[in-house]
N, C-alpha and C positions, 0 to 999 in steps of 0.2 A: 847235328848242327840246327835240322829244323826243329828238334827240343828244345834246345837251348834258346832260339829265337822265339819260339811259343812263350817259354816262360820268362823270357826278358819282357814281351809285350804286355803277359798278365800283370808281373810286377810293376810296370809303369802305368798300366790303367790302373791296378788297385792303388797305387800312390796318388794317380790323379784324382780318384772318387774320394779319396780320402783327405784332400787338400782344401776342401770348402764343405760348406753346409753345416757349419759347426755355431752359428750366430746368427739369432734372428731380431736382434736389438738394434746394431747399428745399420743404417736403412741401406748402405749398398752390400755389406755382409748378409742382408736379410734378402735382397733381391737374388742373391747366389744361392742362397739356401732355399728359395723358393725353386729355382732349376734343378737343384740337386733333389729336392723332394719330388717333383714332377717327373725327372727324367731319368735319374739314376736310382730313386726308391721306387720308378713307375706309377706313381701317383695318377698320371695322366690317363693311364689303362683304368684305373680303379673309379674313373667319374663315372665309369658308363659300366662296370661290372662289379658288384656289390659282393657278391658270394654269400649272402644275407639270408639265414635260416632260423626258425625257431627250433630251441634243441628240446626243451621243456619248458611248462609255464613258467613264464617270468624271464627264462633264460635264451638268450640269442648269440649266435654266432656269426661272423662277417670277415672279410678281409680289413685291411687297414683304412678306417674311414677318413674323409677331409673334413674340412669345418662345416660346409654344408649337411653333410651327412650326419656328423654329430649334432647339428641342429633339428635334422628331421627325427633323428632317435629321441632328442630331449621332448619334441613335440608329441611323439607317440606314446610319453611316459614312461622313457628309461631313466634311470636315476644314477647308473654307475656304468663305468667301464672298465674292464680287467685286458689291459694290454699283456701279451704273452712274448713280446719281444726283446725284454729287459730295457734299460735305461740309457742307453749310449747318449752321448752328446751330438747327437746326429739331428737334421732336420727333421725327420719324421716325427722323432719323440719330441723334440721342442714345439713343434706346431700342434701336437695332441696335447702338451701341457696347457699351452697358451688357450687352445680351445675349450678343453674341459674346464678350465678356471674362469673364462670367460663366460660359459652357458652353465655354471654351476652343477658339472657333472662330477662325480667323485670319481677319480683315477686310481687305481690299484694295478701293479707291476709286480712281474714275475718274469721268469725268463726260461722258456723251452727252446727246443732244438727241432727243427725239419729233418737234419741228417745224421742224427746222434741221439742216443738216448740224454734225457735231462739228469742233471744232478738229483740226488735222492732229496736233498734239502729244498730244492725248488719245485719238486713234485710236492712234497709236504706241507710247504708254503701255499701251493696251489690249492690243496683240499682247505687249508684254513683260510685261505681268500674266500671258498666257496660258501664256507659256513657263515662267515661275517659280513659277506658283501652285501649292499642294499639292492633288492629287486625291485624292479627289474635292471637287468643288467645285460650288456653285450660285451663278449669276448672275441679278441681280434690277436690275428699274427698281421704277417705282410699280406700274403695272399688267402688266407681263410682257408687253405686247403690240407695242410699239415698240422702245425702246432694246434690250430684252433680245431682240428678234427680229433686229435688225439685228447685236448682237455675235455672237449664234449663227450668223448666216450668216456672218460674217467668220471664227468661229473653223474653220468646216466648210471654207472655201474654203481658209485659210492652213495649216490643220493636219491636215486629213482629207482632202486633194487632191480637193474635192467640188467639182464645175463650178458655177458661178452660177446657172444656171439650174435647179438643184436647191436649191442654198443659199437662194435666194430663196424658197424655199417656207417658211422661217422666219419670213417677213413674209407672214400671210396670216390669212384670217377665222378659222381654227382657232384661233388665238391672238387674235382678237378686234383685228387690226390691219386699218384702213381704206386702202386704198391711194386710194382716190378722195378723202381729206379732207387736210388740210394733213401730215399724216403721210405722205403719199405721197411727201415728198421723199426718204424713206430708199429707197424702191424706185427712184425716178429716179436715186440715186447708185449703185445697182447697175446700172440702165440704162446710164449711163454708162460704168462699168467693164465692161461686157459688151460694148460695142461697142467700145470699145478694144482687148479681147482679140481683136475679130474682125479687126483690123488686123494683130497681130501678138502673141504670148505675152508676158504680162507678168504676174505673181504680186501678188494683192491689198495685200500690204503694200507691195512696190516701187512698185506704182503709187500708192498714199497719199503714201509718202514722197517720190516725184518728180515727180508728176503732178497729183494731187488736189488741187483749191482749192476750198474750201467757199463761198466767195462766189460763184466761176463757177456751182458746183452749184444753189446758190439761186437765181443769177437766171435761169438756163436753167429751173429747175422753174416758176419764177412767171410765164417765157413761155410756156410749155407749158399752164399752167392758165389763162392768158387766152385765149390761141386757141381754148380750149373753149367 
């Protein structure tokens, strides 16, 4: 009974969250989108907490910036933004597009996930973006803890020749990443790559292009959690 009630409440909350925050052009809808952005997407918290760090020369990571922070990054010389949240028609992305256009920041998009492995094509697109994006750039997800951490680790391994043992520090409590939660699947992905490297040398991009299987990563992670 309680389970059904909880599921019903979750469905209603999800429907409510998805019922607005899709238009920033109409003045009335824009006001609702601001509320969605600030309180549903938690931008109000990110006004004070930025999770902003330098990953490598000309490469930064952060949580999702608001317009004021985008302007500050522009002032410090950042030229490009790499959004790891995909391109949904939601307030957070609509306002980001608006801000980057107004400030002259080049916006690039791909989609990673915090609680499941990303599709191979999305990761390969990430490497392509790393190669082509104008620097300095900042990459961000929502909180800057998980997707930004994985992307930072991949960048260091692929473009700075940093070993996986060092690169995995981008996924740590320092950035509020919790390995013990479902987001630990990102650490597990690096564990599998590290084990593969122990068998013979292979670069992270080549491993993803030829051997990486997101379904297998998820299945082995779930099996590992169940054994605990």
